[in-house]
C-alpha positions as CSV (number, residue, x, y, z in Angstrom):
1,M,14.2,12.8,21.3
2,D,16.2,15.4,23.1
3,A,19.4,13.6,22.5
4,L,18.8,13.7,18.9
5,V,17.7,16.7,18.4
6,R,21.1,17.8,20.4
7,K,22.8,16.6,18.0
8,I,21.5,17.9,15.3
9,R,21.7,21.3,16.9
10,R,25.5,20.4,17.2
11,R,26.2,19.6,13.9
12,M,24.2,22.8,12.6
13,E,26.6,25.1,14.8
14,S,29.8,23.7,13.4
15,E,28.7,23.2,10.0
16,G,26.3,25.7,9.3
17,P,22.2,25.2,7.7
18,L,22.4,21.6,7.1
19,T,20.4,20.2,3.9
20,F,17.0,18.8,4.5
21,R,18.4,15.8,2.9
22,T,21.1,15.4,5.7
23,F,18.8,16.5,8.2
24,M,16.2,13.5,7.3
25,E,19.2,11.1,7.3
26,M,19.7,12.1,11.0
27,A,16.1,12.1,11.8
28,L,15.5,8.7,10.5
29,Y,18.8,7.0,10.7
30,E,21.3,8.2,13.6
31,P,22.5,5.2,15.1
32,G,20.9,4.8,18.3
33,L,18.9,7.7,18.0
34,G,16.8,8.2,14.5
35,Y,13.1,6.6,13.9
36,Y,14.7,3.5,12.3
37,A,17.5,3.2,14.3
38,R,16.2,3.2,17.9
39,R,15.0,0.3,19.9
40,E,11.5,2.2,20.4
41,T,10.3,2.2,16.8
42,K,7.1,0.1,16.6
43,M,5.1,-1.0,12.9
44,G,1.7,-2.3,12.8
45,R,-1.6,-1.6,14.2
46,E,0.1,-0.5,18.0
47,G,3.2,1.3,16.0
48,D,3.4,4.6,13.4
49,F,2.5,2.9,9.9
50,Y,1.2,-0.4,8.7
51,T,2.5,-2.3,5.1
52,S,1.0,-4.9,3.2
53,A,2.4,-7.4,5.1
54,H,0.5,-6.4,8.2
55,L,-2.5,-6.6,6.4
56,H,-3.0,-10.3,5.8
57,P,-0.5,-13.5,5.1
58,A,-1.7,-13.7,2.0
59,F,0.7,-10.7,0.7
60,G,3.7,-13.1,1.6
61,R,2.3,-15.7,0.3
62,M,1.8,-14.2,-3.4
63,M,5.8,-13.4,-2.9
64,G,6.0,-16.8,-2.2
65,I,4.8,-17.6,-5.3
66,Q,6.6,-14.9,-7.7
67,M,10.2,-15.8,-5.7
68,E,9.2,-19.6,-6.9
69,E,8.7,-18.5,-10.3
70,M,11.6,-16.9,-10.4
71,W,13.7,-19.3,-9.3
72,S,12.4,-21.2,-12.2
73,C,13.1,-18.3,-14.8
74,L,16.8,-19.1,-14.0
75,G,16.5,-23.0,-14.3
76,S,15.7,-24.0,-10.6
77,P,19.5,-23.8,-9.7
78,A,20.4,-25.8,-6.3
79,L,20.7,-22.2,-4.9
80,F,18.6,-19.5,-5.1
81,T,19.2,-16.4,-2.8
82,V,17.0,-13.5,-2.0
83,V,17.8,-10.8,-0.6
84,E,15.1,-8.4,1.7
85,M,16.3,-4.7,2.5
86,G,13.8,-3.3,4.9
87,A,12.2,-6.0,6.2
88,G,10.9,-4.6,9.5
89,E,9.2,-7.1,12.1
90,A,10.2,-9.6,9.4
91,F,5.9,-10.4,8.2
92,L,6.1,-10.6,5.0
93,A,9.5,-13.1,5.1
94,K,7.7,-15.3,7.8
95,D,4.5,-15.7,5.9
96,M,6.7,-16.2,2.9
97,L,9.1,-18.7,4.2
98,D,6.2,-20.6,5.9
99,S,4.2,-20.9,2.6
100,L,7.2,-22.3,0.7
101,R,8.3,-24.8,3.5
102,G,8.5,-28.2,2.4
103,S,8.8,-27.5,-1.2
104,S,11.7,-27.9,-3.3
105,F,12.0,-24.2,-4.0
106,Y,12.5,-24.3,-0.1
107,R,15.5,-26.5,-0.1
108,A,17.1,-24.2,-2.5
109,L,16.6,-20.9,-1.2
110,S,18.9,-18.9,1.2
111,Y,17.0,-16.1,2.7
112,V,19.5,-13.1,3.4
113,I,17.7,-9.9,5.6
114,V,19.8,-6.6,5.3
115,E,19.1,-4.5,8.8
116,R,21.6,-2.3,10.4
117,N,19.2,-1.9,13.2
118,P,20.3,-4.3,15.5
119,W,17.3,-4.2,17.7
120,L,15.3,-4.9,15.0
121,A,17.5,-7.8,13.6
122,E,16.9,-9.7,16.9
123,G,12.9,-9.6,16.6
124,Q,13.5,-10.8,13.3
125,E,15.3,-13.8,14.2
126,H,13.1,-14.6,17.2
127,L,10.3,-14.3,14.5
128,L,12.3,-16.9,11.8
129,K,13.3,-19.1,14.7
130,D,11.6,-22.4,12.6
131,H,13.5,-21.1,9.8
132,E,17.3,-21.4,11.0
133,G,19.5,-22.3,8.8
134,T,17.7,-20.6,5.8
135,V,17.6,-17.3,6.7
136,R,20.7,-15.2,8.1
137,W,21.5,-11.6,8.7
138,V,23.9,-8.7,7.3
139,S,24.2,-5.2,7.7
140,S,25.0,-4.0,4.8
141,L,25.2,-5.1,0.9
142,E,29.0,-4.7,1.6
143,E,29.2,-7.7,3.6
144,M,27.7,-9.6,0.6
145,D,29.3,-11.7,-2.1
146,S,27.5,-11.3,-5.4
147,V,24.2,-13.8,-5.5
148,R,21.7,-15.4,-8.0
149,G,18.1,-14.7,-6.8
150,C,16.1,-11.5,-6.0
151,V,17.1,-8.7,-4.1
152,L,13.1,-7.8,-2.7
153,S,12.2,-4.5,-1.0
154,N,8.8,-3.6,0.1
155,E,8.2,0.2,1.3
156,L,11.9,0.8,1.2
157,L,12.8,3.6,-0.9
158,D,10.4,5.7,0.1
159,A,12.6,6.1,3.1
160,F,15.5,7.2,1.8
161,P,16.4,10.2,2.3
162,V,15.3,13.1,-0.2
163,H,17.3,16.9,-1.3
164,L,14.0,19.5,-1.3
165,V,14.0,21.9,-3.4
166,E,12.0,25.1,-4.5
167,M,11.7,27.2,-7.8
168,R,12.2,30.9,-6.7
169,D,13.9,33.0,-9.9
170,G,16.1,29.3,-10.3
171,L,16.4,26.5,-8.8
172,S,16.8,26.8,-5.0
173,E,17.3,24.0,-2.6
174,V,16.0,23.8,1.4
175,Y,18.4,23.9,4.1
176,V,17.7,23.6,7.9
177,D,19.3,25.4,10.5
178,A,18.2,26.0,14.3
179,A,16.9,29.7,14.7
180,P,17.1,31.6,18.0
181,D,14.6,29.7,20.0
182,G,15.6,26.4,19.5
183,A,13.1,25.9,17.1
184,F,14.1,24.4,13.4
185,R,13.8,26.8,10.5
186,E,14.3,26.5,6.6
187,T,16.4,28.7,4.5
188,L,16.9,28.6,0.8
189,G,20.3,28.3,-1.3
190,P,21.7,27.3,-3.9
191,P,21.8,23.3,-4.9
192,S,24.2,21.6,-2.6
193,T,25.2,19.4,-5.8
194,D,25.2,19.6,-9.8
195,A,23.1,15.9,-9.5
196,I,19.7,17.9,-8.6
197,A,19.6,20.5,-11.7
198,G,20.8,16.9,-13.9
199,Y,17.9,15.4,-12.7
200,F,15.5,17.5,-13.8
201,E,17.0,17.7,-16.8
202,R,17.4,13.7,-17.6
203,F,14.1,13.8,-16.8
204,S,12.5,16.7,-19.0
205,I,10.9,18.5,-15.6
206,S,10.4,21.9,-15.8
207,L,8.9,23.4,-12.4
208,P,7.3,26.7,-12.2
209,R,7.8,29.6,-9.5
210,G,7.1,28.6,-6.4
211,Y,6.9,24.8,-6.8
212,R,8.2,22.6,-4.4
213,T,9.6,19.2,-4.3
214,E,11.4,16.5,-3.7
215,V,14.7,14.6,-5.5
216,N,15.7,11.2,-4.4
217,L,19.1,11.0,-5.4
218,D,20.5,7.8,-2.7
219,M,18.3,5.7,-5.1
220,R,20.8,6.0,-7.4
221,A,23.6,5.2,-5.2
222,W,21.7,2.3,-3.8
223,L,21.0,0.6,-7.5
224,R,24.7,0.7,-8.0
225,G,25.2,-1.6,-4.6
226,V,22.0,-3.8,-5.6
227,A,23.4,-4.6,-9.3
228,R,27.0,-5.1,-7.5
229,V,25.8,-7.9,-5.5
230,L,23.2,-9.3,-7.9
231,R,25.1,-11.5,-10.2
232,E,22.0,-12.8,-12.1
233,G,18.2,-12.4,-11.3
234,F,15.6,-10.1,-10.2
235,L,15.4,-6.9,-8.3
236,M,11.9,-6.2,-7.3
237,S,10.8,-3.0,-5.6
238,I,7.1,-2.2,-4.1
239,D,6.3,1.0,-3.1
240,Y,4.2,3.8,-3.5
241,G,5.4,6.3,-6.2
242,H,4.6,7.6,-9.8
243,T,6.1,8.4,-12.8
244,A,8.0,11.3,-13.4
245,Q,5.0,13.0,-15.1
246,D,2.4,12.3,-12.5
247,Y,5.2,13.4,-9.9
248,Y,5.6,16.6,-11.0
249,S,2.5,17.7,-12.0
250,E,0.7,20.6,-11.1
251,E,-1.4,19.1,-8.8
252,R,1.9,17.8,-6.2
253,S,2.7,21.4,-6.0
254,R,3.9,21.2,-2.6
255,G,5.4,17.7,-2.9
256,T,5.1,14.4,-1.3
257,L,6.5,14.5,1.7
258,L,4.9,13.1,4.6
259,C,5.2,11.8,8.1
260,Y,3.2,9.7,10.3
261,R,3.4,8.8,14.2
262,R,0.8,6.4,15.2
263,H,-1.0,6.4,11.9
264,R,-1.6,10.0,12.3
265,L,-0.5,12.1,9.0
266,S,1.7,15.2,9.3
267,E,3.1,17.4,6.7
268,D,5.8,19.6,9.8
269,P,9.4,17.1,9.7
270,Y,10.2,19.4,12.5
271,R,8.7,18.2,14.9
272,N,8.7,14.8,17.5
273,V,11.8,14.6,15.4
274,G,12.9,10.3,15.8
275,E,9.9,9.8,16.6
276,Q,8.0,10.0,13.3
277,D,8.4,8.3,10.0
278,M,9.5,10.5,7.2
279,T,9.0,9.6,3.9
280,A,8.5,11.0,-0.3
281,H,6.7,9.1,-2.9
282,V,9.3,6.8,-5.2
283,N,10.1,8.4,-9.2
284,F,9.7,4.9,-10.8
285,S,10.8,6.7,-13.8
286,A,13.7,7.4,-12.5
287,L,14.6,4.2,-11.0
288,K,13.9,2.5,-14.6
289,A,16.2,4.4,-15.7
290,W,18.8,4.6,-13.4
291,A,18.8,1.0,-13.1
292,A,19.3,0.6,-17.0
293,E,22.6,2.5,-16.5
294,E,23.8,-0.4,-14.1
295,G,22.5,-3.3,-16.5
296,L,19.1,-3.8,-15.1
297,G,16.2,-4.2,-17.7
298,T,12.4,-3.4,-16.6
299,L,10.4,-6.4,-16.8
300,G,7.3,-4.9,-15.6
301,Y,5.6,-2.1,-13.6
302,C,1.8,-2.1,-12.5
303,R,-0.7,-1.3,-9.3
304,Q,-0.3,-3.6,-6.8
305,G,-3.7,-4.6,-7.0
306,A,-3.6,-6.0,-11.0
307,Y,-0.4,-7.7,-10.0
308,L,-1.8,-9.6,-7.0
309,V,-4.6,-10.4,-9.1
310,S,-2.7,-11.2,-11.9
311,L,-0.2,-13.6,-9.8
312,G,-3.6,-15.2,-8.7
313,I,-4.5,-14.3,-5.7
314,D,-8.4,-15.4,-6.0
315,K,-7.0,-18.5,-5.7
316,L,-6.2,-17.7,-2.4
317,I,-9.5,-16.2,-1.5
318,G,-11.1,-19.4,-2.8
319,A,-9.2,-21.7,-0.1
320,L,-9.7,-19.5,2.5
321,H,-14.0,-19.6,1.9
322,E,-13.7,-23.6,2.6
323,H,-11.4,-23.5,5.3
324,A,-11.4,-20.3,7.1
325,E,-14.1,-19.6,9.7
326,D,-13.8,-15.8,9.8
327,Y,-14.0,-15.7,5.9
328,E,-15.6,-12.6,5.4
329,F,-13.1,-10.5,8.0
330,Q,-10.1,-11.9,6.4
331,V,-11.5,-11.8,2.9
332,A,-11.9,-8.1,3.6
333,R,-8.3,-7.1,4.6
334,I,-7.2,-8.6,1.8
335,K,-9.2,-6.4,-0.8
336,R,-7.2,-3.9,1.2
337,L,-4.0,-5.5,-0.7
338,I,-5.9,-5.4,-4.2
339,L,-8.9,-2.7,-4.8
340,P,-9.0,1.4,-5.4
341,G,-8.5,3.6,-2.8
342,T,-6.7,1.4,-1.2
343,I,-2.7,0.3,-1.0
344,G,-3.9,-2.1,-3.9
345,E,-4.1,1.3,-5.8
346,T,-1.0,3.4,-4.2
347,H,1.5,0.7,-4.5
348,K,3.4,0.0,-7.5
349,V,5.5,-3.3,-8.2
350,M,8.1,-3.2,-10.8
351,V,10.6,-6.0,-11.1
352,Q,13.9,-5.2,-13.2
353,Y,16.4,-8.3,-14.4
354,K,20.1,-8.3,-14.9
355,G,20.6,-11.3,-17.1
356,E,21.2,-12.5,-21.0
357,A,17.6,-13.5,-21.2
358,R,14.1,-11.4,-20.8
359,P,11.8,-13.0,-18.7
360,V,8.0,-12.8,-18.7
361,L,6.4,-12.8,-15.1
362,R,2.6,-14.1,-14.5
363,G,2.1,-11.0,-12.5
364,F,2.3,-8.7,-15.0
365,M,0.3,-10.2,-17.9
366,L,-2.7,-8.7,-16.6
367,K,-1.2,-5.0,-16.8
368,N,1.9,-3.9,-17.6
369,Q,2.7,-0.3,-17.9
370,V,6.3,0.2,-18.5
371,D,5.3,2.0,-21.6
372,T,4.1,4.9,-19.5
373,L,7.7,5.3,-17.5
């Protein structure tokens, strides 16, 4: 990705060392060049990583059940809008919409995909052609008026650019500069914004000397945009992450930042720039607290596996037993959505609500760990 590397270096030449957050933003989202902003990026088995929606259509069907329950909680209005951000190849949307077709809820449903990559949007539109009239696209939340419904994301927040920090004599931030040989190198400097120190004070986090970790401040700005668009309804976030206490525990003294390329894990963000995914785990305690500031109360939080079981994925498995010839293969893939040691354990589900009521959702009846946040 030589063009992207050259562009980053030119910016360093004019501005000096960049915060790691700025470097990560360019590596992932620079128009036409960043990992999520170029034509060549692929997901799934043939790409660099996969999500729950790649494993089995059961995941999308369960999300369809959840959206219909949310519609019912709002009184089954004539229009219910699902806003999906970070839809990727749109497998989740397709499986959800396919499972709902013909229902009264489907007739009330408007599905909006927020996608700023035009090539991804083109592929999504082709995949969802059977749902023309139900699905539409926007490039940002700013293009939308307020809605009643649900803002949905699956593995979105982990891809937000993060500030890297390291505790030395005091709290330092990681900056990125170009070395004489052309490689990227890190330097330490004072935090670029007071919000970083404020973050650690807010969540009562004390870092020992030598501790290195991330701070996702972009999530707070994103929540403001969500709250503006969501007049009444739900925010559903599915991602891998931890409570603040677990995130900043002694065992994670090097942080959670990881890179993925062709399903291989790397801890080096300065190689294959623009050609590898970069992620950091989500602090769900921050998501809960910041959402509350925007009028979104947290209804539920638990591991994805417990959530899907509580929502009734066992019934779908039972139906497969009666009708699927490759039953064992399909069940093996569904198990990777729910069992310990899989996405079912690493990924968490959080649902928040904006409105006067406090709905009780079936997916959290088995286990709700909001109190741990």
